[in-house]
PDBQT receptor file of N, H, CA, C and O in Angstrom, charges set to zero:
ATOM      1  N   MET A   1     159.735  73.307 120.843  1.00  0.00    +0.000 N 
ATOM      2  CA  MET A   1     159.010  73.287 122.116  1.00  0.00    +0.000 C 
ATOM      3  C   MET A   1     159.277  74.579 122.913  1.00  0.00    +0.000 C 
ATOM      4  O   MET A   1     159.728  74.537 124.057  1.00  0.00    +0.000 OA
ATOM      5  N   GLY A   2     158.996  75.682 122.299  1.00  0.00    +0.000 N 
ATOM      6  H   GLY A   2     158.629  75.715 121.370  1.00  0.00    +0.000 HD
ATOM      7  CA  GLY A   2     159.236  76.955 122.997  1.00  0.00    +0.000 C 
ATOM      8  C   GLY A   2     158.320  77.150 124.179  1.00  0.00    +0.000 C 
ATOM      9  O   GLY A   2     158.696  77.779 125.169  1.00  0.00    +0.000 OA
ATOM     10  N   ILE A   3     157.093  76.603 124.080  1.00  0.00    +0.000 N 
ATOM     11  H   ILE A   3     156.788  76.092 123.276  1.00  0.00    +0.000 HD
ATOM     12  CA  ILE A   3     156.144  76.779 125.178  1.00  0.00    +0.000 C 
ATOM     13  C   ILE A   3     156.643  76.035 126.418  1.00  0.00    +0.000 C 
ATOM     14  O   ILE A   3     156.552  76.554 127.530  1.00  0.00    +0.000 OA
ATOM     15  N   VAL A   4     157.154  74.851 126.236  1.00  0.00    +0.000 N 
ATOM     16  H   VAL A   4     157.228  74.429 125.333  1.00  0.00    +0.000 HD
ATOM     17  CA  VAL A   4     157.638  74.067 127.376  1.00  0.00    +0.000 C 
ATOM     18  C   VAL A   4     158.818  74.788 128.030  1.00  0.00    +0.000 C 
ATOM     19  O   VAL A   4     158.924  74.838 129.255  1.00  0.00    +0.000 OA
ATOM     20  N   ASP A   5     159.702  75.344 127.198  1.00  0.00    +0.000 N 
ATOM     21  H   ASP A   5     159.616  75.303 126.203  1.00  0.00    +0.000 HD
ATOM     22  CA  ASP A   5     160.855  76.063 127.764  1.00  0.00    +0.000 C 
ATOM     23  C   ASP A   5     160.391  77.257 128.614  1.00  0.00    +0.000 C 
ATOM     24  O   ASP A   5     160.879  77.464 129.725  1.00  0.00    +0.000 OA
ATOM     25  N   SER A   6     159.454  78.027 128.083  1.00  0.00    +0.000 N 
ATOM     26  H   SER A   6     159.057  77.859 127.181  1.00  0.00    +0.000 HD
ATOM     27  CA  SER A   6     159.005  79.203 128.811  1.00  0.00    +0.000 C 
ATOM     28  C   SER A   6     158.274  78.809 130.089  1.00  0.00    +0.000 C 
ATOM     29  O   SER A   6     158.375  79.506 131.098  1.00  0.00    +0.000 OA
ATOM     30  N   VAL A   7     157.531  77.689 130.057  1.00  0.00    +0.000 N 
ATOM     31  H   VAL A   7     157.449  77.122 129.237  1.00  0.00    +0.000 HD
ATOM     32  CA  VAL A   7     156.828  77.245 131.253  1.00  0.00    +0.000 C 
ATOM     33  C   VAL A   7     157.829  76.818 132.332  1.00  0.00    +0.000 C 
ATOM     34  O   VAL A   7     157.676  77.165 133.503  1.00  0.00    +0.000 OA
ATOM     35  N   SER A   8     158.839  76.074 131.931  1.00  0.00    +0.000 N 
ATOM     36  H   SER A   8     158.963  75.791 130.979  1.00  0.00    +0.000 HD
ATOM     37  CA  SER A   8     159.838  75.604 132.918  1.00  0.00    +0.000 C 
ATOM     38  C   SER A   8     160.624  76.758 133.479  1.00  0.00    +0.000 C 
ATOM     39  O   SER A   8     161.107  76.674 134.608  1.00  0.00    +0.000 OA
ATOM     40  N   GLU A   9     160.773  77.853 132.722  1.00  0.00    +0.000 N 
ATOM     41  H   GLU A   9     160.380  77.921 131.804  1.00  0.00    +0.000 HD
ATOM     42  CA  GLU A   9     161.453  79.028 133.257  1.00  0.00    +0.000 C 
ATOM     43  C   GLU A   9     160.538  79.826 134.165  1.00  0.00    +0.000 C 
ATOM     44  O   GLU A   9     160.999  80.420 135.140  1.00  0.00    +0.000 OA
ATOM     45  N   THR A  10     159.239  79.851 133.860  1.00  0.00    +0.000 N 
ATOM     46  H   THR A  10     158.864  79.369 133.069  1.00  0.00    +0.000 HD
ATOM     47  CA  THR A  10     158.309  80.690 134.610  1.00  0.00    +0.000 C 
ATOM     48  C   THR A  10     157.809  80.006 135.862  1.00  0.00    +0.000 C 
ATOM     49  O   THR A  10     157.399  80.680 136.807  1.00  0.00    +0.000 OA
ATOM     50  N   LEU A  11     157.833  78.680 135.896  1.00  0.00    +0.000 N 
ATOM     51  H   LEU A  11     158.166  78.132 135.128  1.00  0.00    +0.000 HD
ATOM     52  CA  LEU A  11     157.223  77.925 136.987  1.00  0.00    +0.000 C 
ATOM     53  C   LEU A  11     157.803  78.294 138.362  1.00  0.00    +0.000 C 
ATOM     54  O   LEU A  11     157.022  78.527 139.284  1.00  0.00    +0.000 OA
ATOM     55  N   PRO A  12     159.120  78.358 138.545  1.00  0.00    +0.000 N 
ATOM     56  CA  PRO A  12     159.620  78.716 139.877  1.00  0.00    +0.000 C 
ATOM     57  C   PRO A  12     159.120  80.088 140.337  1.00  0.00    +0.000 C 
ATOM     58  O   PRO A  12     158.798  80.262 141.512  1.00  0.00    +0.000 OA
ATOM     59  N   ALA A  13     159.053  81.052 139.434  1.00  0.00    +0.000 N 
ATOM     60  H   ALA A  13     159.315  80.910 138.479  1.00  0.00    +0.000 HD
ATOM     61  CA  ALA A  13     158.563  82.374 139.790  1.00  0.00    +0.000 C 
ATOM     62  C   ALA A  13     157.088  82.305 140.190  1.00  0.00    +0.000 C 
ATOM     63  O   ALA A  13     156.663  82.954 141.146  1.00  0.00    +0.000 OA
ATOM     64  N   LEU A  14     156.321  81.516 139.453  1.00  0.00    +0.000 N 
ATOM     65  H   LEU A  14     156.666  80.989 138.676  1.00  0.00    +0.000 HD
ATOM     66  CA  LEU A  14     154.900  81.369 139.778  1.00  0.00    +0.000 C 
ATOM     67  C   LEU A  14     154.726  80.699 141.143  1.00  0.00    +0.000 C 
ATOM     68  O   LEU A  14     153.877  81.107 141.936  1.00  0.00    +0.000 OA
ATOM     69  N   GLN A  15     155.533  79.670 141.412  1.00  0.00    +0.000 N 
ATOM     70  H   GLN A  15     156.222  79.339 140.768  1.00  0.00    +0.000 HD
ATOM     71  CA  GLN A  15     155.423  78.998 142.710  1.00  0.00    +0.000 C 
ATOM     72  C   GLN A  15     155.785  79.919 143.841  1.00  0.00    +0.000 C 
ATOM     73  O   GLN A  15     155.148  79.899 144.895  1.00  0.00    +0.000 OA
ATOM     74  N   GLN A  16     156.818  80.740 143.631  1.00  0.00    +0.000 N 
ATOM     75  H   GLN A  16     157.335  80.756 142.775  1.00  0.00    +0.000 HD
ATOM     76  CA  GLN A  16     157.232  81.694 144.652  1.00  0.00    +0.000 C 
ATOM     77  C   GLN A  16     156.115  82.710 144.879  1.00  0.00    +0.000 C 
ATOM     78  O   GLN A  16     155.796  83.039 146.021  1.00  0.00    +0.000 OA
ATOM     79  N   LEU A  17     155.532  83.199 143.812  1.00  0.00    +0.000 N 
ATOM     80  H   LEU A  17     155.791  82.932 142.884  1.00  0.00    +0.000 HD
ATOM     81  CA  LEU A  17     154.442  84.161 143.918  1.00  0.00    +0.000 C 
ATOM     82  C   LEU A  17     153.257  83.532 144.613  1.00  0.00    +0.000 C 
ATOM     83  O   LEU A  17     152.656  84.151 145.491  1.00  0.00    +0.000 OA
ATOM     84  N   HIS A  18     152.912  82.324 144.240  1.00  0.00    +0.000 N 
ATOM     85  H   HIS A  18     153.400  81.821 143.527  1.00  0.00    +0.000 HD
ATOM     86  CA  HIS A  18     151.765  81.640 144.867  1.00  0.00    +0.000 C 
ATOM     87  C   HIS A  18     152.021  81.451 146.369  1.00  0.00    +0.000 C 
ATOM     88  O   HIS A  18     151.113  81.625 147.181  1.00  0.00    +0.000 OA
ATOM     89  N   HIS A  19     153.234  81.102 146.726  1.00  0.00    +0.000 N 
ATOM     90  H   HIS A  19     153.972  80.961 146.066  1.00  0.00    +0.000 HD
ATOM     91  CA  HIS A  19     153.578  80.916 148.140  1.00  0.00    +0.000 C 
ATOM     92  C   HIS A  19     153.407  82.231 148.896  1.00  0.00    +0.000 C 
ATOM     93  O   HIS A  19     152.857  82.265 149.997  1.00  0.00    +0.000 OA
ATOM     94  N   HIS A  20     153.886  83.302 148.289  1.00  0.00    +0.000 N 
ATOM     95  H   HIS A  20     154.332  83.274 147.394  1.00  0.00    +0.000 HD
ATOM     96  CA  HIS A  20     153.760  84.621 148.924  1.00  0.00    +0.000 C 
ATOM     97  C   HIS A  20     152.308  85.024 149.074  1.00  0.00    +0.000 C 
ATOM     98  O   HIS A  20     151.903  85.506 150.132  1.00  0.00    +0.000 OA
ATOM     99  N   ILE A  21     151.516  84.831 148.022  1.00  0.00    +0.000 N 
ATOM    100  H   ILE A  21     151.844  84.439 147.163  1.00  0.00    +0.000 HD
ATOM    101  CA  ILE A  21     150.104  85.205 148.067  1.00  0.00    +0.000 C 
ATOM    102  C   ILE A  21     149.352  84.365 149.097  1.00  0.00    +0.000 C 
ATOM    103  O   ILE A  21     148.558  84.903 149.868  1.00  0.00    +0.000 OA
ATOM    104  N   SER A  22     149.587  83.083 149.118  1.00  0.00    +0.000 N 
ATOM    105  H   SER A  22     150.233  82.646 148.491  1.00  0.00    +0.000 HD
ATOM    106  CA  SER A  22     148.865  82.226 150.052  1.00  0.00    +0.000 C 
ATOM    107  C   SER A  22     149.237  82.556 151.487  1.00  0.00    +0.000 C 
ATOM    108  O   SER A  22     148.393  82.479 152.379  1.00  0.00    +0.000 OA
ATOM    109  N   ARG A  23     150.486  82.921 151.718  1.00  0.00    +0.000 N 
ATOM    110  H   ARG A  23     151.172  82.984 150.994  1.00  0.00    +0.000 HD
ATOM    111  CA  ARG A  23     150.899  83.292 153.062  1.00  0.00    +0.000 C 
ATOM    112  C   ARG A  23     150.206  84.590 153.463  1.00  0.00    +0.000 C 
ATOM    113  O   ARG A  23     149.688  84.710 154.574  1.00  0.00    +0.000 OA
ATOM    114  N   GLN A  24     150.201  85.560 152.549  1.00  0.00    +0.000 N 
ATOM    115  H   GLN A  24     150.621  85.462 151.647  1.00  0.00    +0.000 HD
ATOM    116  CA  GLN A  24     149.532  86.819 152.848  1.00  0.00    +0.000 C 
ATOM    117  C   GLN A  24     148.036  86.623 153.082  1.00  0.00    +0.000 C 
ATOM    118  O   GLN A  24     147.477  87.195 154.018  1.00  0.00    +0.000 OA
ATOM    119  N   SER A  25     147.383  85.820 152.239  1.00  0.00    +0.000 N 
ATOM    120  H   SER A  25     147.837  85.355 151.479  1.00  0.00    +0.000 HD
ATOM    121  CA  SER A  25     145.947  85.657 152.365  1.00  0.00    +0.000 C 
ATOM    122  C   SER A  25     145.575  84.857 153.629  1.00  0.00    +0.000 C 
ATOM    123  O   SER A  25     144.523  85.080 154.227  1.00  0.00    +0.000 OA
ATOM    124  N   ARG A  26     146.444  83.937 154.016  1.00  0.00    +0.000 N 
ATOM    125  H   ARG A  26     147.299  83.755 153.531  1.00  0.00    +0.000 HD
ATOM    126  CA  ARG A  26     146.177  83.231 155.289  1.00  0.00    +0.000 C 
ATOM    127  C   ARG A  26     146.232  84.215 156.461  1.00  0.00    +0.000 C 
ATOM    128  O   ARG A  26     145.384  84.173 157.352  1.00  0.00    +0.000 OA
ATOM    129  N   ARG A  27     147.231  85.095 156.455  1.00  0.00    +0.000 N 
ATOM    130  H   ARG A  27     147.920  85.129 155.731  1.00  0.00    +0.000 HD
ATOM    131  CA  ARG A  27     147.324  86.089 157.543  1.00  0.00    +0.000 C 
ATOM    132  C   ARG A  27     146.114  87.007 157.506  1.00  0.00    +0.000 C 
ATOM    133  O   ARG A  27     145.534  87.321 158.545  1.00  0.00    +0.000 OA
ATOM    134  N   HIS A  28     145.734  87.439 156.306  1.00  0.00    +0.000 N 
ATOM    135  H   HIS A  28     146.205  87.184 155.462  1.00  0.00    +0.000 HD
ATOM    136  CA  HIS A  28     144.575  88.326 156.176  1.00  0.00    +0.000 C 
ATOM    137  C   HIS A  28     143.296  87.596 156.630  1.00  0.00    +0.000 C 
ATOM    138  O   HIS A  28     142.450  88.181 157.307  1.00  0.00    +0.000 OA
ATOM    139  N   LEU A  29     143.169  86.349 156.258  1.00  0.00    +0.000 N 
ATOM    140  H   LEU A  29     143.856  85.874 155.708  1.00  0.00    +0.000 HD
ATOM    141  CA  LEU A  29     141.986  85.569 156.638  1.00  0.00    +0.000 C 
ATOM    142  C   LEU A  29     141.933  85.435 158.149  1.00  0.00    +0.000 C 
ATOM    143  O   LEU A  29     140.864  85.569 158.744  1.00  0.00    +0.000 OA
ATOM    144  N   ALA A  30     143.067  85.175 158.775  1.00  0.00    +0.000 N 
ATOM    145  H   ALA A  30     143.936  85.066 158.292  1.00  0.00    +0.000 HD
ATOM    146  CA  ALA A  30     143.100  85.007 160.232  1.00  0.00    +0.000 C 
ATOM    147  C   ALA A  30     142.676  86.314 160.918  1.00  0.00    +0.000 C 
ATOM    148  O   ALA A  30     141.877  86.284 161.854  1.00  0.00    +0.000 OA
ATOM    149  N   THR A  31     143.190  87.434 160.472  1.00  0.00    +0.000 N 
ATOM    150  H   THR A  31     143.839  87.458 159.712  1.00  0.00    +0.000 HD
ATOM    151  CA  THR A  31     142.828  88.704 161.111  1.00  0.00    +0.000 C 
ATOM    152  C   THR A  31     141.361  89.037 160.845  1.00  0.00    +0.000 C 
ATOM    153  O   THR A  31     140.674  89.575 161.713  1.00  0.00    +0.000 OA
ATOM    154  N   THR A  32     140.890  88.716 159.650  1.00  0.00    +0.000 N 
ATOM    155  H   THR A  32     141.448  88.278 158.945  1.00  0.00    +0.000 HD
ATOM    156  CA  THR A  32     139.474  88.971 159.334  1.00  0.00    +0.000 C 
ATOM    157  C   THR A  32     138.553  88.137 160.221  1.00  0.00    +0.000 C 
ATOM    158  O   THR A  32     137.581  88.648 160.775  1.00  0.00    +0.000 OA
ATOM    159  N   LEU A  33     138.868  86.854 160.349  1.00  0.00    +0.000 N 
ATOM    160  H   LEU A  33     139.658  86.438 159.898  1.00  0.00    +0.000 HD
ATOM    161  CA  LEU A  33     138.060  85.973 161.187  1.00  0.00    +0.000 C 
ATOM    162  C   LEU A  33     138.113  86.438 162.637  1.00  0.00    +0.000 C 
ATOM    163  O   LEU A  33     137.093  86.450 163.325  1.00  0.00    +0.000 OA
ATOM    164  N   ALA A  34     139.282  86.815 163.095  1.00  0.00    +0.000 N 
ATOM    165  H   ALA A  34     140.111  86.806 162.536  1.00  0.00    +0.000 HD
ATOM    166  CA  ALA A  34     139.408  87.279 164.503  1.00  0.00    +0.000 C 
ATOM    167  C   ALA A  34     138.573  88.530 164.696  1.00  0.00    +0.000 C 
ATOM    168  O   ALA A  34     137.884  88.669 165.707  1.00  0.00    +0.000 OA
ATOM    169  N   ALA A  35     138.631  89.448 163.728  1.00  0.00    +0.000 N 
ATOM    170  H   ALA A  35     139.192  89.335 162.907  1.00  0.00    +0.000 HD
ATOM    171  CA  ALA A  35     137.855  90.672 163.843  1.00  0.00    +0.000 C 
ATOM    172  C   ALA A  35     136.367  90.365 163.863  1.00  0.00    +0.000 C 
ATOM    173  O   ALA A  35     135.618  90.955 164.641  1.00  0.00    +0.000 OA
ATOM    174  N   HIS A  36     135.931  89.427 162.995  1.00  0.00    +0.000 N 
ATOM    175  H   HIS A  36     136.539  88.947 162.362  1.00  0.00    +0.000 HD
ATOM    176  CA  HIS A  36     134.525  89.056 162.945  1.00  0.00    +0.000 C 
ATOM    177  C   HIS A  36     134.078  88.442 164.261  1.00  0.00    +0.000 C 
ATOM    178  O   HIS A  36     133.012  88.783 164.775  1.00  0.00    +0.000 OA
ATOM    179  N   SER A  37     134.874  87.550 164.807  1.00  0.00    +0.000 N 
ATOM    180  H   SER A  37     135.740  87.273 164.390  1.00  0.00    +0.000 HD
ATOM    181  CA  SER A  37     134.482  86.864 166.036  1.00  0.00    +0.000 C 
ATOM    182  C   SER A  37     134.449  87.839 167.196  1.00  0.00    +0.000 C 
ATOM    183  O   SER A  37     133.639  87.675 168.108  1.00  0.00    +0.000 OA
ATOM    184  N   VAL A  38     135.305  88.848 167.188  1.00  0.00    +0.000 N 
ATOM    185  H   VAL A  38     135.963  88.982 166.447  1.00  0.00    +0.000 HD
ATOM    186  CA  VAL A  38     135.285  89.841 168.256  1.00  0.00    +0.000 C 
ATOM    187  C   VAL A  38     134.057  90.750 168.126  1.00  0.00    +0.000 C 
ATOM    188  O   VAL A  38     133.379  91.052 169.108  1.00  0.00    +0.000 OA
ATOM    189  N   HIS A  39     133.791  91.179 166.882  1.00  0.00    +0.000 N 
ATOM    190  H   HIS A  39     134.342  90.934 166.084  1.00  0.00    +0.000 HD
ATOM    191  CA  HIS A  39     132.704  92.122 166.660  1.00  0.00    +0.000 C 
ATOM    192  C   HIS A  39     131.335  91.485 166.853  1.00  0.00    +0.000 C 
ATOM    193  O   HIS A  39     130.442  92.085 167.451  1.00  0.00    +0.000 OA
ATOM    194  N   ASP A  40     131.176  90.279 166.352  1.00  0.00    +0.000 N 
ATOM    195  H   ASP A  40     131.901  89.791 165.866  1.00  0.00    +0.000 HD
ATOM    196  CA  ASP A  40     129.838  89.697 166.288  1.00  0.00    +0.000 C 
ATOM    197  C   ASP A  40     129.903  88.228 166.675  1.00  0.00    +0.000 C 
ATOM    198  O   ASP A  40     130.128  87.372 165.819  1.00  0.00    +0.000 OA
ATOM    199  N   GLN A  41     129.714  87.933 167.925  1.00  0.00    +0.000 N 
ATOM    200  H   GLN A  41     129.532  88.628 168.620  1.00  0.00    +0.000 HD
ATOM    201  CA  GLN A  41     129.849  86.552 168.376  1.00  0.00    +0.000 C 
ATOM    202  C   GLN A  41     128.554  85.780 168.194  1.00  0.00    +0.000 C 
ATOM    203  O   GLN A  41     128.557  84.550 168.248  1.00  0.00    +0.000 OA
ATOM    204  N   LYS A  42     127.462  86.473 167.982  1.00  0.00    +0.000 N 
ATOM    205  H   LYS A  42     127.460  87.472 167.938  1.00  0.00    +0.000 HD
ATOM    206  CA  LYS A  42     126.169  85.760 167.874  1.00  0.00    +0.000 C 
ATOM    207  C   LYS A  42     125.973  85.121 166.496  1.00  0.00    +0.000 C 
ATOM    208  O   LYS A  42     125.485  83.997 166.377  1.00  0.00    +0.000 OA
ATOM    209  N   GLN A  43     126.363  85.861 165.468  1.00  0.00    +0.000 N 
ATOM    210  H   GLN A  43     126.760  86.774 165.564  1.00  0.00    +0.000 HD
ATOM    211  CA  GLN A  43     126.154  85.351 164.115  1.00  0.00    +0.000 C 
ATOM    212  C   GLN A  43     127.266  84.397 163.718  1.00  0.00    +0.000 C 
ATOM    213  O   GLN A  43     128.433  84.672 163.999  1.00  0.00    +0.000 OA
ATOM    214  N   PRO A  44     126.944  83.295 163.080  1.00  0.00    +0.000 N 
ATOM    215  CA  PRO A  44     127.982  82.401 162.568  1.00  0.00    +0.000 C 
ATOM    216  C   PRO A  44     128.737  83.046 161.426  1.00  0.00    +0.000 C 
ATOM    217  O   PRO A  44     128.156  83.777 160.623  1.00  0.00    +0.000 OA
ATOM    218  N   ILE A  45     130.004  82.784 161.353  1.00  0.00    +0.000 N 
ATOM    219  H   ILE A  45     130.476  82.191 162.005  1.00  0.00    +0.000 HD
ATOM    220  CA  ILE A  45     130.815  83.300 160.261  1.00  0.00    +0.000 C 
ATOM    221  C   ILE A  45     130.533  82.494 159.010  1.00  0.00    +0.000 C 
ATOM    222  O   ILE A  45     130.637  81.268 159.038  1.00  0.00    +0.000 OA
ATOM    223  N   PRO A  46     130.179  83.143 157.913  1.00  0.00    +0.000 N 
ATOM    224  CA  PRO A  46     129.903  82.388 156.677  1.00  0.00    +0.000 C 
ATOM    225  C   PRO A  46     131.148  81.651 156.212  1.00  0.00    +0.000 C 
ATOM    226  O   PRO A  46     132.274  82.114 156.392  1.00  0.00    +0.000 OA
ATOM    227  N   ALA A  47     130.914  80.498 155.611  1.00  0.00    +0.000 N 
ATOM    228  H   ALA A  47     129.999  80.122 155.464  1.00  0.00    +0.000 HD
ATOM    229  CA  ALA A  47     132.031  79.688 155.128  1.00  0.00    +0.000 C 
ATOM    230  C   ALA A  47     132.732  80.410 153.996  1.00  0.00    +0.000 C 
ATOM    231  O   ALA A  47     132.092  80.958 153.099  1.00  0.00    +0.000 OA
ATOM    232  N   ILE A  48     134.049  80.405 154.048  1.00  0.00    +0.000 N 
ATOM    233  H   ILE A  48     134.569  79.960 154.777  1.00  0.00    +0.000 HD
ATOM    234  CA  ILE A  48     134.850  81.057 153.020  1.00  0.00    +0.000 C 
ATOM    235  C   ILE A  48     135.518  79.981 152.174  1.00  0.00    +0.000 C 
ATOM    236  O   ILE A  48     136.214  79.117 152.707  1.00  0.00    +0.000 OA
ATOM    237  N   GLY A  49     135.313  80.024 150.877  1.00  0.00    +0.000 N 
ATOM    238  H   GLY A  49     134.748  80.726 150.444  1.00  0.00    +0.000 HD
ATOM    239  CA  GLY A  49     135.910  79.033 149.999  1.00  0.00    +0.000 C 
ATOM    240  C   GLY A  49     137.393  79.255 149.888  1.00  0.00    +0.000 C 
ATOM    241  O   GLY A  49     137.827  80.356 149.552  1.00  0.00    +0.000 OA
ATOM    242  N   ILE A  50     138.186  78.234 150.164  1.00  0.00    +0.000 N 
ATOM    243  H   ILE A  50     137.833  77.339 150.437  1.00  0.00    +0.000 HD
ATOM    244  CA  ILE A  50     139.638  78.357 150.062  1.00  0.00    +0.000 C 
ATOM    245  C   ILE A  50     140.127  77.467 148.933  1.00  0.00    +0.000 C 
ATOM    246  O   ILE A  50     141.328  77.413 148.665  1.00  0.00    +0.000 OA
TER     247      ILE A  50
């Protein structure tokens, strides 16, 4: 079961990476939405798939 061993070793690193990416993308999304709402208040902001 070498695949299971490698997955169990890699999973914590993947979770850490995912946490870091999601935190970064949330911050980026917030600044992007804020910039959009400041620049263009008349047009609705298109829905962003999360």
